[in-house]
C-alpha atoms as one frame of an Amber mdcrd trajectory, in Angstrom:
protein
 175.378 195.116  63.653 177.969 196.012  66.258 178.083 193.229  68.841 179.993
 193.469  72.105 180.658 190.407  74.249 181.439 190.949  77.908 182.000 187.755
  79.851 182.018 188.412  83.577 182.328 184.962  85.130 180.802 181.521  85.275
 181.134 178.664  87.696 180.169 175.074  88.474 179.098 174.418  92.035 180.212
 171.025  93.233 179.221 168.478  95.789 182.291 166.641  96.938 180.709 163.225
  96.885 181.991 159.854  97.948 180.508 156.820  96.220 177.498 158.847  95.118
 179.675 161.265  93.153 177.286 164.211  93.247 178.016 166.977  90.787 175.978
 170.131  90.801 175.962 173.170  88.622 175.746 174.320  85.080 176.720 171.507
  82.736 177.374 174.047  80.006 181.079 174.903  79.889 182.261 178.413  79.096
 183.312 177.305  75.614 180.053 175.529  74.809 178.041 178.476  76.151 179.873
 180.789  73.796 179.287 178.348  70.931 175.570 178.185  71.696 175.286 181.959
  71.884 177.271 182.435  68.671 174.924 180.042  66.861 171.903 181.923  68.201
 173.342 185.218  66.984 173.982 183.788  63.513 170.435 182.452  63.341 169.129
 185.839  64.425 171.077 187.517  61.633 169.797 185.012  59.049 166.218 185.690
  60.152 166.733 189.424  59.798 168.261 188.986  56.341 165.328 186.825  55.225
 162.921 189.441  56.546 164.883 192.239  54.892 165.208 193.999  58.225 168.255
 196.083  59.111 167.060 197.135  62.557 164.896 195.828  65.350 162.251 197.416
  67.492 162.922 197.424  71.248 160.240 194.830  71.991 161.710 192.492  69.363
 165.110 192.700  71.016 163.617 191.997  74.443 161.713 188.974  73.136 164.817
 187.584  71.463 166.931 188.242  74.558 164.454 186.526  76.873 164.188 183.520
  74.566 167.961 183.157  74.477 168.238 183.461  78.267 165.723 180.650  78.706
 167.906 178.350  76.592 171.012 178.923  78.690 171.661 177.120  81.972 172.926
 179.284  84.789 172.579 183.019  85.133 173.450 184.120  81.634 171.790 187.366
  80.655 171.595 189.301  77.414 171.617 193.030  77.998 170.440 195.520  75.357
 172.738 198.435  74.672 170.541 199.819  71.920 168.196 198.357  69.302 171.028
 196.790  67.335 173.634 195.778  69.854 173.833 193.966  73.155 176.067 192.524
  75.819 176.118 188.961  77.079 176.691 188.720  80.809 177.819 185.512  82.481
 176.981 186.240  86.086 176.142 182.952  87.788 179.134 183.334  90.054 178.722
 186.986  91.002 177.687 185.896  94.490 180.764 183.769  94.977 182.961 186.484
  93.483 181.500 188.955  95.950 182.245 186.611  98.857 185.803 186.113  97.584
 186.336 189.885  97.676 184.770 190.133 101.123 187.108 187.475 102.529 190.241
 188.819 100.813 191.707 190.380 104.005 191.533 187.026 105.797 193.394 185.239
 102.991 196.008 187.976 102.732 196.641 187.867 106.479 197.024 184.070 106.390
 199.426 183.942 103.434 201.449 186.875 104.810 201.916 185.156 108.171 202.775
 181.893 106.446 205.407 183.370 104.164 207.040 185.532 106.828 207.273 182.635
 109.292 208.448 179.873 106.925 210.098 181.570 103.892 209.505 178.484 101.692
 211.628 178.077  98.559 208.767 176.104  97.051 205.231 177.216  97.919 202.521
 174.578  97.414 198.942 175.880  97.194 195.766 173.776  96.857 192.384 175.168
  95.827 189.691 172.627  96.665 186.429 172.645  94.713 188.011 174.827  92.042
 185.247 174.537  89.368 186.083 175.472  85.771 185.302 179.155  85.310 187.445
 182.285  85.561 187.114 182.205  89.364 189.143 178.996  89.256 192.400 180.934
  89.099 191.333 184.206  90.698 192.200 183.347  94.314 195.446 181.655  93.272
 196.552 184.769  91.390 195.759 186.972  94.391 197.764 184.738  96.732 200.789
 184.704  94.438 200.710 188.494  94.048 200.710 188.950  97.829 203.724 186.655
  98.209 205.607 188.327  95.368 205.054 191.761  96.868 206.301 190.488 100.242
 209.431 188.834  98.903 210.369 191.994  96.984 209.857 194.113 100.086 212.073
 191.739 102.101 214.666 191.453  99.330 214.230 187.686  98.882 214.365 185.535
  95.792 210.978 184.392  94.560 209.780 180.937  95.546 208.570 178.489  92.960
 204.803 178.066  93.044 203.122 174.677  92.808 199.350 175.062  92.447 196.974
 172.102  92.743 193.446 172.546  91.402 191.020 170.038  92.866 187.469 169.108
  92.025 185.482 165.983  91.301 186.485 163.963  88.215 183.460 165.273  86.313
 184.792 168.846  86.485 185.783 170.395  83.154 189.548 170.384  83.686 190.058
 170.679  79.918 188.555 174.169  79.998 190.961 175.168  82.766 194.105 174.063
  80.998 193.102 174.853  77.417 191.204 178.102  77.827 192.001 179.636  81.219
 195.624 178.711  81.914 197.271 180.502  78.931 195.664 183.845  79.774 196.425
 183.320  83.482 200.111 182.701  82.776 200.299 185.725  80.475 198.631 187.969
  83.038 200.819 186.779  85.908 203.976 187.225  83.843 202.932 190.784  83.044
 201.897 191.718  86.588 204.784 190.096  88.466 207.515 190.954  86.002 211.138
 189.819  86.027 212.392 187.789  88.958 209.206 185.948  89.816 209.529 182.189
  90.184 207.711 179.732  87.917 204.100 178.821  88.621 203.361 175.154  87.948
 199.697 174.103  87.850 198.210 170.640  87.935 194.738 169.173  88.244 193.885
 166.807  91.089 190.504 165.146  90.538 188.875 163.498  93.531 186.716 164.087
  96.594 188.191 166.339  99.269 186.569 164.060 101.843 189.568 161.785 101.331
 193.340 162.071 100.845 194.417 163.969  97.745 198.094 164.879  98.255 201.273
 163.380  99.770 201.968 163.867 103.463 203.373 167.265 104.480 203.367 168.520
 100.897 201.121 171.606 101.138 201.654 175.079 102.587 198.300 176.722 101.905
 194.804 175.281 101.349 191.820 177.295 100.167 188.192 176.346  99.554 185.194
 178.553  98.848 181.554 177.462  98.730 182.307 173.746  98.725 182.168 172.459
 102.279 178.456 172.994 102.803 177.921 170.033 100.459 177.883 166.650 102.146
 179.485 163.519 100.755 176.056 161.882 100.599 172.426 162.326 101.563 172.231
 161.437 105.275 170.595 158.157 106.214 167.402 158.074 108.250 165.400 160.790
 106.481 162.297 158.655 105.846 160.188 160.848 108.147 161.074 164.085 106.371
 157.890 163.920 104.299 156.923 167.021 102.369 160.404 168.509 102.803 163.534
 168.309 100.678 165.945 169.594 103.326 165.846 170.495 106.994 162.767 172.611
 107.661 160.711 173.939 110.555 158.425 170.903 110.162 161.259 168.350 110.074
 161.374 165.925 113.031 164.328 166.051 115.405 165.672 162.785 113.980 166.143
 164.450 110.583 168.063 167.391 112.038 170.235 164.934 113.986 170.947 162.864
 110.864 172.080 165.930 108.916 174.314 167.144 111.736 175.925 163.738 112.203
 176.710 163.508 108.488 178.312 166.948 108.646 180.409 165.838 111.617 181.591
 162.718 109.756 182.466 164.646 106.611 184.085 167.721 108.133 186.136 165.720
 110.631 187.442 163.555 107.781 188.229 166.671 105.745 190.226 168.141 108.627
 192.096 164.877 109.251 193.116 164.549 105.604 194.249 168.156 105.298 196.204
 167.882 108.554 198.159 164.990 107.065 198.838 166.890 103.843 199.841 170.275
 105.310 203.257 171.055 106.720 203.513 172.223 110.329 202.571 175.894 110.370
 200.653 175.533 107.105 197.532 177.651 106.648 193.976 176.852 105.588 191.199
 179.336 104.756 187.685 177.973 104.199 184.446 179.726 103.296 181.093 177.985
 103.134 177.418 178.717 103.493 176.410 178.627 107.122 174.086 180.238 109.641
 174.261 182.456 112.722 171.510 180.665 114.617 172.080 177.480 116.585 168.823
 176.158 115.126 169.747 174.038 112.057 166.237 174.496 110.638 166.247 178.293
 110.896 165.008 180.344 107.952 168.400 181.956 107.365 169.809 178.671 106.068
 166.816 176.541 105.091 164.142 178.818 103.687 165.544 178.899 100.153 164.975
 175.121 100.012 161.580 175.330 101.731 160.387 177.570  98.908 161.519 175.009
  96.349 159.695 172.321  98.336 156.546 174.467  98.116 156.757 174.432  94.330
 157.277 170.664  94.283 154.432 170.030  96.742 152.080 172.105  94.618 152.891
 169.847  91.687 152.329 166.778  93.880 148.852 168.034  94.780 148.101 168.464
  91.077 149.291 164.971  90.220 152.314 166.176  88.251 154.788 164.574  90.667
 154.378 161.295  92.548 154.151 161.772  96.304 156.554 158.899  96.983 159.097
 160.540  94.695 158.747 163.796  96.570 159.102 162.179  99.991 162.300 160.356
  98.979 164.116 163.457  97.688 166.529 165.308 100.005 169.343 167.811  99.452
 172.872 166.702 100.534 173.842 169.938 102.243 174.513 171.209 105.747 175.077
 174.865 106.658 176.811 174.873 110.056 176.871 177.546 112.728 180.207 179.061
 113.825 180.085 177.096 117.080 179.621 173.806 115.200 182.615 174.591 112.998
 184.772 175.504 116.001 183.696 172.370 117.872 184.827 170.020 115.083 188.166
 171.824 114.721 188.788 171.729 118.459 187.744 168.085 118.685 190.241 167.058
 116.016 193.074 169.032 117.577 194.957 169.357 114.295 194.525 173.105 113.816
 194.617 176.337 115.791 191.903 178.832 114.813 193.288 182.239 113.805 190.078
 183.980 112.678 186.429 183.101 112.266 184.068 185.597 110.668 180.456 185.606
 109.540 179.193 187.687 106.618 175.997 188.113 104.624 175.121 188.301 100.942
 171.638 189.112  99.682 169.759 186.357  97.901 169.760 188.664  94.913 173.434
 189.638  94.960 172.869 192.466  92.469 170.893 194.510  95.005 172.685 197.839
  95.599 175.717 196.633  93.672 175.108 195.816  90.049 171.953 196.500  88.128
 172.742 196.908  84.440 169.518 195.802  82.761 165.833 195.052  83.182 166.683
 191.385  83.663 168.583 192.097  86.866 165.672 194.012  88.378 163.571 190.843
  88.464 164.725 189.531  91.838 162.763 186.284  91.625 164.173 185.594  88.180
 167.749 186.199  89.352 167.534 183.964  92.415 165.565 181.179  90.728 167.984
 181.050  87.812 171.026 180.839  90.083 169.349 178.190  92.232 168.404 176.273
  89.108 172.077 175.964  88.207 172.656 174.430  91.645 169.588 172.222  92.027
 168.644 171.154  88.507 171.099 168.223  88.224 169.798 166.756  91.498 166.174
 167.225  90.463 166.735 165.702  87.026 168.473 162.650  88.465 165.538 162.019
  90.819 162.423 163.244  88.978 163.544 163.291  85.344 163.776 166.378  83.158
 160.137 166.675  82.014 159.063 168.712  85.053 162.065 171.012  85.385 160.830
 174.080  83.509 157.517 174.031  85.355 159.200 173.579  88.733 161.364 176.636
  88.278 158.557 178.718  86.790 156.636 178.175  90.028 159.762 178.586  92.135
 160.435 181.982  90.570 156.941 183.195  91.449 157.234 181.960  95.031 160.655
 183.586  95.484 159.441 186.882  93.990 156.567 186.979  96.463 158.879 186.201
  99.386 161.536 188.757  98.451 158.911 191.472  98.065 157.906 191.025 101.704
 161.191 190.723 103.582 164.948 191.041 103.225 166.660 187.741 102.509 170.328
 186.859 102.899 172.739 183.974 102.642 175.084 183.606 105.629 178.759 182.823
 105.040 181.208 181.364 107.538 184.906 181.990 106.870 187.610 180.445 109.019
 191.377 180.769 108.929 193.514 178.220 110.797 197.076 177.022 111.246 198.312
 173.418 111.264 199.750 172.595 114.659 203.368 171.399 114.847
């Protein structure tokens, strides 16, 4: 059997927690996922040998593919090429990858202005909430390539690059430095060629809601899809019964509690980064947000309301305790552009260069990437990606016995919703400069 492996990308979504230490995302590392898949393939081959079969009917391949997909956390799909071969697609992070491409002009503008105005001999870059998949080094490589092209155009010697990769201590830093770094260094050496300065990478575990680096040690800070996560579940959510996040039925006190926690966390983030960046240093941040000034609007909350529907159905059937349901809340806040600008202006540490809002469909493969039957099941795609985000929180609160049933129901609810109206995630991207 000819087998082709095609690994697109994986990721771990993180909550930058304080004492709670939240960690979201797929607990299966890239290496362990490959090991699991390899074992499944070997078992499949042994079964075929025992059966004396040298080929498989299409329905047999689909059944085997679907069974394997169900065993894998995150959006890992098995795509048939023909009856005897297949591709494995790691696509959990396609949405984030798409956003990274969409925001590329903003990053390039920021790093270009930084380099041309400061000409640093040593360029220190920090990527906050880096995760441990191939996207971990993607933005860093793009930044370095922009600088190298600029310095050649200007006839300058290359700076040395110091790259800090930050995430919570539970992040799989071993995967980064054992599996990803060697190929990254080889690729950068090939693309940049002779004359490029050394690129030194180090891991910096810890919450970005506190100090991470020495004073005035950084030139450029980047973070993507991390800052919507709060350091903790806000206090005072006892009246948010039947909901797991802000919703149209949430009382005003709940919306206020979420907003105040966002203000505490984001203001602390800005203060810490202001102390760590040099004067004139740049910071580019992208996080889930909303256009509306209503924090309970559907554009930012409905994805969680649908999950709450699935949980409430199970409460009504006696599968989940009502008290358990009422005490569960998601530690997230998706701010509006005006809320982001207000906190930056209030702190006074940074000048805003650009602020842009963009959209990505709930099912990010719509109109972009649709290689197999699996991708055409919108509810399946969205529920599987959301499972990678929400499952650790649900397991820690409800236990793991209900998880499969929760997401079976969630998939059906999402499929029904998507069939009736267009659904999108809203992204807020902001570029700013540290004041002198």
